[in-house]
C-alpha positions in Angstrom: 5.5 -25.4 18.6 4.8 -22.7 21.1 2.3 -20.0 20.1 3.7 -16.8 18.5 2.8 -13.2 19.3 -1.0 -12.8 19.9 -0.9 -9.2 18.8 -0.5 -10.3 15.1 -4.1 -11.6 15.2 -5.3 -7.9 15.9 -4.4 -6.6 12.4 -3.7 -7.9 8.9 -0.8 -7.0 6.5 -0.9 -3.6 5.1 -3.8 -3.3 2.7 -2.1 -0.4 0.8 1.1 -2.5 0.2 -1.0 -5.5 -0.8 -2.8 -3.4 -3.4 0.6 -2.5 -4.9 1.3 -6.3 -5.4 -2.2 -6.7 -6.9 -1.5 -3.7 -9.2 1.8 -5.3 -10.4 0.2 -8.7 -10.9 -2.5 -7.1 -13.1 -0.4 -4.5 -14.9 -2.7 -1.8 -13.4 -1.8 1.8 -12.9 -0.9 2.1 -9.2 -3.0 4.9 -7.6 -3.0 2.9 -4.3 0.4 3.3 -2.6 1.4 6.9 -2.4 4.6 7.3 -4.3 5.2 9.4 -7.4 6.5 8.0 -10.8 8.6 11.1 -11.4 12.2 11.7 -10.4 13.6 13.6 -7.3 15.3 16.9 -7.8 18.3 16.5 -10.1 20.6 18.2 -7.5 19.8 15.4 -5.1 20.5 12.6 -7.5 23.7 14.2 -8.8 24.9 14.6 -5.2 24.0 10.9 -4.6 26.3 9.8 -7.5 29.1 11.9 -5.9 28.4 10.3 -2.4 28.4 6.8 -4.0 32.1 7.4 -4.9 33.3 9.5 -2.0 31.2 8.1 0.8 30.3 8.1 3.6 29.6 4.4 3.7 29.8 3.4 7.4 27.6 4.1 10.3 26.6 7.6 11.1 26.1 8.7 14.7 23.0 6.9 15.9 20.9 10.0 16.1 21.8 11.0 12.6 24.7 12.6 10.9 25.5 16.0 12.5 25.3 17.9 9.2 22.0 16.3 8.3 20.5 17.2 11.6 21.8 20.8 11.3 20.1 20.9 7.8 16.8 19.7 9.3 17.1 22.3 12.1 17.6 25.1 9.5 14.8 23.9 7.4 12.5 23.7 10.5 13.5 27.2 11.5 12.5 28.5 8.0 9.1 26.9 8.0 8.1 26.4 11.6 9.9 29.6 12.8 11.3 27.8 15.8 15.0 27.3 16.8 15.6 23.6 17.2 18.8 22.2 18.8 20.2 19.7 16.4 22.1 17.9 19.2 19.3 17.5 21.7 16.0 17.9 19.9 16.3 15.9 16.7 16.7 12.2 15.8 16.9 10.9 12.2 14.9 7.7 11.6 14.1 5.2 8.9 11.1 7.2 7.5 8.5 8.8 9.6 7.1 5.4 10.3 10.0 4.6 12.6 9.8 8.1 14.1 6.1 7.3 15.1 6.9 3.9 16.5 9.8 5.2 18.6 7.7 8.1 19.8 4.8 5.8 20.9 7.1 3.5 22.8 8.8 6.4 24.4 5.7 8.1 25.6 3.5 5.2 26.6 3.1 2.2 28.8 1.0 -1.0 28.1 -2.7 -0.2 28.6 -2.4 3.5 27.8 -4.9 5.1 25.4 -4.0 6.8 22.2 -6.5 8.8 20.3 -6.6 9.2 16.5 -9.0 10.7 14.0 -10.9 8.3 11.7 -10.2 7.8 8.8 -6.6 7.3 9.7 -3.5 6.1 8.0 -3.5 2.3 8.6 -0.1 2.2 10.3 -1.3 4.2 13.3 -3.6 1.6 14.6 -1.1 -1.2 14.2 1.6 0.9 15.9 -0.6 1.6 18.8 -1.3 -2.2 19.2 2.5 -2.9 18.9 3.0 -1.0 22.1 0.1 -2.7 23.9 -1.9 0.4 23.9 -5.6 1.0 23.1 -6.6 3.1 20.1 -9.5 5.6 20.7 -11.1 6.7 17.5 -12.6 10.2 16.8 -14.7 10.4 13.7 -14.0 13.0 11.1 -17.6 13.4 9.6 -17.8 13.1 5.7 -18.0 14.9 3.4 -16.2 17.7 5.0 -14.2 15.6 7.5 -14.7 18.0 10.5 -14.9 16.7 14.0 -17.5 17.3 16.6 -15.8 19.2 19.6 -18.0 17.4 22.2 -17.0 14.0 20.7 -13.4 15.1 20.8 -13.5 16.1 24.6 -15.3 12.8 25.4 -12.3 11.0 24.0 -10.0 13.0 26.3 -12.2 12.2 29.2 -11.4 8.5 28.7 -7.9 9.2 30.1 -5.6 9.5 27.0 -1.9 9.4 27.1 -1.6 10.9 23.7 -3.4 12.0 20.6 -2.1 11.3 17.1 -2.7 14.0 14.5 -2.0 13.8 10.7 -2.0 17.3 9.3 -2.5 17.6 6.4 -4.5 14.4 6.8 -4.1 11.1 5.0 -6.5 9.9 3.7 -9.1 12.5 4.0 -7.1 15.5 2.7 -8.2 17.7 5.5 -6.1 20.6 6.5 -6.9 21.4 10.1 -7.5 25.0 10.8 -5.7 27.0 13.5 -8.9 27.1 15.5 -9.3 23.2 15.3 -5.7 22.8 16.3 -6.1 25.3 19.2 -9.1 23.3 20.5 -7.1 20.1 20.4 -4.2 21.9 22.1 -6.3 23.3 24.9 -7.7 19.8 25.6 -4.2 18.4 25.6 -3.1 21.0 28.2 -6.4 20.5 30.3 -6.1 16.7 30.4 -2.3 16.5 30.3 -2.0 14.6 27.0 0.9 14.4 24.6 0.4 15.4 20.9 2.1 13.2 18.2 1.9 14.9 14.8 2.5 13.5 11.4 3.3 16.4 9.2 4.9 14.7 6.1 2.5 16.5 3.8 3.2 20.0 5.3 4.1 21.4 1.9 1.2 20.0 -0.1 -1.6 22.5 0.6 -4.2 23.8 -1.9 -6.7 26.7 -2.3 -5.5 29.1 0.2 -5.3 26.6 3.1 -2.5 27.2 5.7 -0.5 24.5 7.5 -0.2 25.3 11.2 2.4 23.5 13.3 1.0 22.0 16.6 4.3 22.6 18.4 3.9 26.4 17.8 0.7 26.7 19.6 0.7 28.2 23.2 1.9 25.6 25.7 2.3 22.8 23.2 6.0 22.7 22.6 6.7 20.9 25.8 4.3 18.2 25.1 4.4 17.7 21.2 6.5 15.3 19.1 6.6 16.3 15.5 7.2 13.5 13.1 8.2 14.2 9.4 10.0 12.8 6.4 11.8 13.7 3.3 9.7 11.3 1.2 6.9 13.3 -0.1 8.6 16.7 -0.3 11.5 15.6 -2.4 9.9 12.5 -4.1 12.4 10.0 -2.5 9.9 7.6 -0.7 12.5 4.8 -1.3 15.3 6.6 0.6 13.4 6.2 3.9 14.6 9.3 5.6 12.5 10.6 8.4 13.0 12.5 11.7 11.3 13.4 15.0 11.6 16.7 16.7 10.8 17.2 20.4 12.0 18.9 23.6 15.1 17.3 25.1 13.3 15.4 27.9 11.1 13.6 25.4 13.8 13.3 22.8 16.1 11.5 25.3 13.5 8.8 25.6 12.9 8.6 21.8 16.6 8.2 21.1 16.8 5.3 23.4 14.2 3.4 21.4 15.7 4.6 18.1 19.1 3.3 19.1 18.1 -0.3 19.7 15.4 -0.4 17.1 17.2 0.9 14.0 20.8 1.8 15.1 20.7 4.6 12.4 19.6 5.8 9.0 21.6 5.2 5.8 24.7 7.6 6.0 25.0 7.9 2.1 21.4 9.0 1.7 21.6 11.5 4.5 24.7 13.0 2.9 23.0 13.3 -0.4 19.6 14.6 1.1 21.2 17.7 2.6 21.0 19.2 -0.9 17.2 18.8 -0.7 16.9 20.3 2.7 18.8 23.4 1.5 16.6 24.0 -1.5 15.6 27.6 -2.0 12.0 29.0 -1.5 11.4 28.8 -5.2 11.7 25.0 -5.0 8.7 24.8 -2.6 6.7 27.3 -4.7 7.3 25.2 -7.8 6.6 22.0 -5.7 3.2 23.3 -4.5 2.2 24.4 -8.1 3.1 21.1 -9.5 0.9 19.3 -7.1 -1.9 21.8 -7.7 -1.5 21.0 -11.4 -1.7 17.3 -10.8 -4.7 17.7 -8.5 -6.5 19.7 -11.2 -5.9 17.1 -13.9 -7.2 14.3 -11.8 -10.2 16.0 -10.1 -11.4 17.5 -13.2 -11.1 14.2 -14.9 -13.2 12.5 -12.0 -15.9 15.1 -12.4 -16.1 14.6 -16.1 -16.4 10.8 -15.6 -19.0 11.4 -12.9 -17.2 9.6 -10.0 -18.3 11.2 -6.7 -15.3 12.2 -4.6 -14.1 14.6 -1.8 -11.9 17.4 -3.0 -8.7 17.4 -0.8 -7.6 20.5 0.9 -4.1 19.1 1.1 -2.0 15.8 0.5 -2.3 14.0 -2.9 -5.2 11.7 -2.0 -8.8 11.7 -3.2 -11.6 9.7 -1.5 -14.0 8.4 -4.0 -17.5 7.1 -3.5 -18.0 3.8 -5.3 -21.6 3.3 -4.1 -22.8 3.6 -7.8 -20.6 0.8 -9.0 -20.7 -1.7 -6.1 -22.5 -5.0 -6.7 -25.0 -6.2 -4.0 -23.0 -7.8 -1.1 -19.6 -6.8 -2.6 -17.0 -5.4 -0.2 -14.8 -2.6 -1.0 -11.8 -4.9 -0.8 -13.4 -7.1 -3.4 -14.3 -4.1 -5.5 -10.6 -2.8 -5.5 -9.2 -6.3 -6.4 -11.8 -6.5 -9.3 -11.1 -3.0 -10.3 -7.3 -3.6 -10.7 -8.1 -6.5 -13.0 -11.0 -5.2 -15.0 -10.3 -1.5 -15.1 -6.6 -1.5 -14.8 -6.4 1.0 -12.0 -5.4 0.1 -8.3 -6.9 2.0 -5.3 -7.1 1.3 -1.5 -10.3 0.1 0.0 -11.7 2.6 2.6 -12.1 0.0 5.4 -8.3 0.1 5.6 -8.7 3.7 7.0 -12.2 3.9 8.7 -13.1 2.5 12.1 -16.7 3.2 11.2 -18.7 0.8 9.1 -17.8 2.3 5.7 -17.9 0.1 2.7 -18.4 2.6 -0.2 -15.1 4.6 -0.1 -11.9 4.0 -1.9 -8.6 6.1 -1.8 -6.7 7.1 -5.0 -3.7 9.3 -5.4 -2.5 11.7 -8.0 1.2 12.1 -7.4 1.9 10.9 -11.0 3.2 12.2 -14.3 0.6 13.9 -16.5 0.6 11.0 -19.0 0.0 8.5 -16.0 -3.0 10.5 -14.8 -4.5 10.8 -18.2 -4.1 7.0 -18.8 -5.7 6.3 -15.5 -8.6 8.6 -16.2 -9.0 7.0 -19.7 -9.3 3.5 -18.0 -11.8 4.8 -15.3 -13.9 6.5 -17.9 -15.9 3.4 -18.5 -15.6 1.9 -15.0 -19.5 1.4 -14.8 -19.5 -0.9 -17.8 -16.3 -2.6 -16.8 -17.5 -3.3 -13.2 -21.1 -4.3 -14.2 
């Protein structure tokens, strides 16, 4: 048999999704893969029932149903403050994952370099390798997860084609400040680099932090692709509805890859999701308050137990320090597998996110019902004894 694609040897399966399978096999509470166990807004599910009977059920236009793109443009205008042309500057994708893949292929050629902050969402490195590009990692320094401006510019000096920014950041929970993003933007302009932003957690912000859109910074609209999704904001991770926003010259290229990569997103789900995109401001206020409530339950519980962790500024992830519980020679992957079996809580090993040699960090998430969080905390309460 002829050899298969050599790139597959450069990365494993998704450790996050693997931990979900381990959670199911061990009847563990899944705080690994980031999806909620509560329902989407009722208005959206009610609309989905109507669409199931009335349609549409056939292909939408490849770039996305026109009424859905108009709704995305209107929501973007409300929060980003920018007029987006739904005909030329938006494409609807199968989740933000596809938006990122299409964007990377549209902007790069084999051998190009793409920078990303470490820790990073595991998909980014794999997507970069798919495109035969080279990832360049810029460390976010624990426990505050700030970057060194000199190290950042050193990365740009390596001849980057693009920098990939998740803001708010998965898994660190950082919300980059305006000044930090302005520094990145100035370097993008100075070194002629594209910015690819993942902004799926834009509405999950805590403690007075503010989300700044990279595309709004001076000189950045022309070189920024904003990737986003409905998954987190409306609790519909299984609907797989995402989108990319970019100026027409870039979007023309992204649409080419999307057309042959995915054909289009699901037309019934786009139709039903318009209700979510048109939610009033009160929805987002309640949404943010709900996540602050869940964060408070989980982080206070972690403090009471005595598990060291980094308090997130945004997203719904917590990075916990497992050094007090690790056995000699045990890897974080082995620890997470054992924790799912013995403690009954599933987490993601930090080596899935860090380029640096880190073996003492795991990621947990708290996008769960109150009763789920209390049950998980009860199981974690005697983690030291169970993992001894």
